[in-house]
N, C-alpha and C positions, 0 to 999 in steps of 0.2 A: 443183351439190351445195350443200345448205344448210350453214351454219356448224356446226349441231348434228350433222349427219351426218358432216361432215368431222372434227370432234373425236372422234366415236365411232370412226371408221375409224383415225385416228391412235392412239387409245388401244389398239385391237385389235392394231395392228402393234407397238406398244411392248410389250404383254403377250407377244406372240410372240417378240420379241427377248429378253425376260427368260427365257422358256422355252428359247430357243436357248442362252443362256449356261448355264442349268442343265443342259441336255443335254450341252454340251461339257465338263462337269466330270468326265465318265467316258467311257472309250473305248467302253463297251458302249452308251451312249446318244448318242454323238457324231453318228451318222448322222441320228437323229431330231432332234437339236438343229439340225443343218444344215437339215433340212427346215422346221422352224419358222422359222428365219431367212430362208429363201427366200420362204416364204409371207408373212411379215411385210414383207419388202422389196417384194414384188409389190403388196401392199395399200397400202403407203406411196407407191409410185410412181404407182399408179392414182389414189389420192386427190389427189395433187399435180397430176396432169394434169387432173383434173376441176375444179380451182379456176378460177373465172371469170376471174381475173386473168392466167391463162396464155394467151398468144395465139400464140407462136412455136412451134407444134407441129412445123413442118418441121424446125427446128433441133434440137428436143428429140428427135424420132424419129431424125434422122440421128446424133445423139450416142449414143442408145441402141443403134442398129445397129452403129456403129463400135466403141463400147466393149464391147458384148456379143460381137461377133465376136472382138475382141482377147482378151477374157477367156476365151472358149471355146478358142481356139487355144492360149493359154498354159496353161490347165488341162490340156489333152490332151497337151501336149508336155513339161511341166515334170517334171523328175526329183525324187524325194523329197529327194535330197541338196541340191537347190537351193531348197527351201522357205524357209529363213531369209532368203536374199537377195530372194526373191519377196515375202515379207511386208514386208521393209524397203522395197522398191520401191513396193508398194501404199500403205504409210504415207505415202510422199513425195507420192503423188497426192492423198491427203486433205488434206495440208498445203497443197499448191499450190491446190487448190480453195478452201480458206479464204482464201488470199491473193487469188485472183481475185474472190471474192465481196466481200471488203473493198474492193478497187479499184473494183468496180462500184458498191457502195453509197456510197463516198466521192464519186465523180464524178457519180452520178445518184441521189441520196437520195430524190428524188420518187417514183421507181419502187418504192421499198421503203416509202414512207409514213413516213419518219423525219425529214423536214425538207427543207431546200433546201441547195444547194451552199454551203459556208462557214457554214451555220447549222443543222447537224444537231443533233437533240435530244441533251441531255447524256447521258442513259442510253444512247442508241443509239451515240454516238461512243465511249463507254467500251467497250461491247460490241464495236464494230467494231475498235477499237485492239487489244484483247486477242486477238480472233480473228485479226487480221492478224499480230501478233507470234508467237503460238503456232503458227499455220500456217506462217510462214516458218521458224521454228526446226525444226518437224517436217520440212519439206521438205528443207532443207540437211543436217540431221542424218541423215535417212534415206538421202539420196544417199551420204553418206560411209560409213554402215553397209553399204549395198549394195556399194559399191566394195571395202570390206575383205572382206566375205563372199565376193564374186565373185572375189577375187584380183586386182582391177584396181589395187589399191594395197596396200601392206604392211599386214599385220594387227598388226604391232608398234606399241606406243605411240609416237606422234610428239609429242615434247615440246620446249619451248624455254624459255629464261630468261624469267622474269616472266610466264609463261603464265597462271597463276591470277589475278595482279593485272590483266592485260589483260582477262580474262573478267569480273572483278568491275567494272571500269570500264565495260565495254560494257553489262553488266546494269544498272548504275546509270543510264547514259545512256538505255537503253530505258525505264526507269521515268520518267525526267524527260521524255522525248519524249511518252509517253502522257499525262502531266499537261499538257504544253504543247499537245498536239493537242486536248485537251478544252477548253482555254482559248482557243486561237486556231487555227482549222482551216485551216492553210495547206498547200499542196502540198509545200513544202520539208520541213516537219516530218513529213508523212505518209510521204514516200519515204525520209527519213532513218531513220524507225522501221523500215520494211521492210528496208532495206539492213543495218542493224545487227542485226536479228533473224536475217536470213539468215547473217550473219557469225558470230554466237554459236552458231548451230546447228552450223555447221562446226567451230568451235573446241572445243565441248564433247565432240564425238564423236572427233575426230582423236586425242586422247591416250589413248583407251580401247583396251586390247589385246584380243587374241583370246579370252583366258580369260574375259572379261566380256561377250562377245557375247550370251549368253542374256539377261542383264539388260538390255543395250542394246535388243534387239529388243522385250522386254516394255515397257521405258520409252517407246520410240517409239510403241508401241501406245497407251499412255496419252496421250501428246501428241496423237496423231491423233484420239483421242476428244474431248479438250477443244477441239481445233480445229474438229471437227464441231459441237460444242455452240455454239461461237462463231458458226459459220455459221447455226445454228438461231436464235439470238437476233437476228442481223441480218435474217434472212428471216421472223422471227416464225413459225417452224415448230416446233410442239411435238414432233413426231416426231423431228426432228433434235436438238433439245435433250435429249430423254430418251435417245435412242440414243447421242449423244455422251457424255452423263454416265455411261451404263452402261459404255461402252468405256473412258472415261477412268478411272473408279473401279476397274473390274476390272483394267485394266492396271497401275494403281498398286499394288493389292493383290498382283498376281502378281509385280511387281518386288520388293516387300517379301519375299514368300515365297522368291524366287530369291536375294536377298541373305542371307536367313536360312540358306538351304542352303549358302552359302559362308562363313557367320559373319562377314559384313561389312556395313557400312552403305551406303546408297545414295550418301552423300556420298563415302565411300571409293572406291566404284566410279567415280563421276564424276571424281574428282580423282586417283585412284591411278595410272592408266596401267599396269595390271597385266596381264602376259602378252602374248604375241605369236605370230608364226608358228613361231618356233623358239626354243630357249633362247638367252639372251643370253650372249655370251662372258663368262666369269668370273662367271656368275650363281650363285645359291644352289645348293648341291649337297649331297647326303647323304654321310655318312661310311660308305663301303662297305669300307674297309680294303683288304686285298689279295684280296678275293673276286672270283671270276669268275662270270659268269652261265652257267648250264647250258642248253645248246641241245638241243632235241629235234626230232623229226619227226612227221609226221601219224600214222604208225603207232603211235608211242609214246602220243600223245594218245588215239587210238582205243582202245588196250588199256586205258589207265587209266580212261576213261569207261565202257567196256563192262563193266568189273569193279567199277564203283562202284554204290552203292545210291542216292546222291543227288548231282546235279550242279546247280550254280547258274551261270547264264549272266549275264555282266556286259557289256552292250554300251556302246560309246562312239562318238565321232565317226569313228574309223577304220572301224567297221562301215558307217557311212553313206557314207563316201567310196568304199569298195569295193563298195557295194551288196550286202552279204553276207547280208541278212536272209532271203532265200529259201533259200539254202544252209544257213543256221543252223537254220531251221525244219525242213528236211529231216533234218538231223543229229539234232535233238531228237526228231523223230518216230521215227527208228530206235531211239534210246536208250529211248524210252518203250515201244516195242514189245517191247523186251527186259527190261522191268520196272524200268528206272531212273527214279527220281523226278526231274523236271526243273522248274526255276523260273527266272524272269528277275528280276534285280535292277536297278532303274532309279534312278540318282542324279538329283536335281532339276535339276542344271545340266549333265547329260550332253548333248553335242551343241551346236548353235549357236542353238537357240531353245527356249523352254519346251515340254516334251512331245515334243521331236524324236525321241527313241528310241521313245516310245509310238507315234508315227505310223508310223515305219519298221517296227516289229514288227507293227502292225496291217496294213500293206501286205503283209507276209509271211504273213498269216493265222495269226499266233500266237494261241492262245486267250487271251482276256482274263484268265481266272482263274489263269493261270500267271505273270502279270506283277505284280510287287510293287514298291512304293516303298521307299526306304531304311529308313524307320522300321518298316515291316512285316516286312522280311526280314533286317535286319542281324544279328539274334540267331541266324539259321539257318546262317550260315557255319560256325560251330563244329561243326555236325552234318553238314556237307557233305563228301563224299569229294573232290570236285573243284570248283574254281571256274574257269570258262572265261571269261577276260577277253579280249574281242575289240574291240580298238581303243580301250580306255579307258586313262587314265593318271592324271591329277591326282585324279580322283574315287576312286582306290584307293590313293593315296600315304600310307603310315603316318606320314610326316614331319609331316603336319598334326596328329598327336597327340603327337609326341615332340620337336619342335623349335619352341619358342616364338618364335624369331627368323625362322622361315620365312615367306615371303609367303602361304602357305596355312595358317598356324598357326590352329588352332581350327575349320577347315572340317570339317563332318561328312563322313566318308568311308565307303565300303563296306568292311567288315572282311574283305576277301577273304583276307588273310594267315592267318586262323584256319581256313581250309579245309585238309583233309588235303593236297591238292596244288593248286597254282595253275598253270594253263596260261595263259601270257600271249602272245597273238597280237599281234605288233608288227613293224614293218619293221626297227627298230633299237633300240638302248638310249637313244636321244635322249630328253630330257625332253619333257613335254607343253607346252601353251600357257602354263602358269605359269612355265616355265623352271626347274623344280625337279627334280633327279634323284630317281628312285624307287628306294629301297633294296630294295623288294620284288623287283626284277629279280634280285638276288643272293642272295635267301633260299634256305635249304636245301630248302624245299618248293616252290620255283618252277621251272618248266620253260619256257624261252622258245621260242616257235614263230615264227621269223623269216619274214616274207613278207607278201604281200597277204592281207587278211582273208578275202576271198571264195575265193581260190585255196586257201588253207590249209584252210578249212572244207570245201571240195569234196573235197580230198584225204583229209580225215578221214572224210567220208561214204563214199568209195570203200573206205577201209581197214575201215570198220565193215561194209560189205557183204560 
């Protein structure tokens, strides 16, 4: 394939990747966006294989078969609740690929046309160093995120004395090693850079708690993009450079949006160690006085919703864990058949990854035009007869608006307390990932529905029937 045709094919694949990102911006066009991405990737792979410098077709085809088979099996078996950890695991593979490319280019630069061993071109060794460092950070950070999301390690923040100082020292050492590697390309400096980069990736994710996992997943997505761009520069592959830059920049923008959704800065997320698996003993709590939470049953909830004119559904991670989206859709279908107006309210940081609730509702075949973001629907709660909160907690906690000293102070929340009645599906009165008690549990217009989200919703469906 000629250089001109190769450039055109890579440009076409890059345009398709841009169209894929555009498609993924809305649930209605997400499937089409995925198709664009698949076509773009097929073109990119085909163009690369047609490059005259590619000679090891056996190894490449073996890799495609093994990787494709593994991806197919995982895609067919993965549960929607496990998507966050799957995304984190995939990010780690991108980072590891960047590390391997960096190692290959350092020891055999002639194969990449970037110089000779120990005398790599200045521009190329800078690109190689940055790709290696970002890739290593992405790999180790993603492994920790996967372990936290999968429950292999505690989701609570893990902190120790002088942690931030240690991170700052390691970061400074990484910068110095990159400069040193550019000046004197020795193996010792190269491997020191790799090891410290792996270490800081581990150290910056360990202190981040469960409440910040949506931002972590988004941030690692950005890292994986920049790692891919680094690979692209080393391989002189424009498609990888463009694709990596797209993923890196879009991930960074999404991280900003997620932080804005929590009214926090990215620095605060990375350094704060906010939230965990359960509330910390002696943690922040709301002043509920001597009030007790009122408990109800499925029949009570069915009666209230059946006699309502407008019901707003607020899903959270509890719905994901219980896999309650199908039962929820069935409940809403019955309500709509009886003339009740139904809408879904999605908080930007609900769940364990950006768009987690949207994905789950889409799997449950919930109509897209019934799903609204916080800014679109928050004013509607005052006109709703019932707010059905299924597995959410921190994203509905009014303490964010009333207590400036709270860890979640200033975070935009869904104003469910303004609804006529709040039905709260939860296993207990325990706080959410932020470790902050929710006074809404004890409100006069709240009815607690204790139990598994799916089982409770199914019981309501039976009562409605």
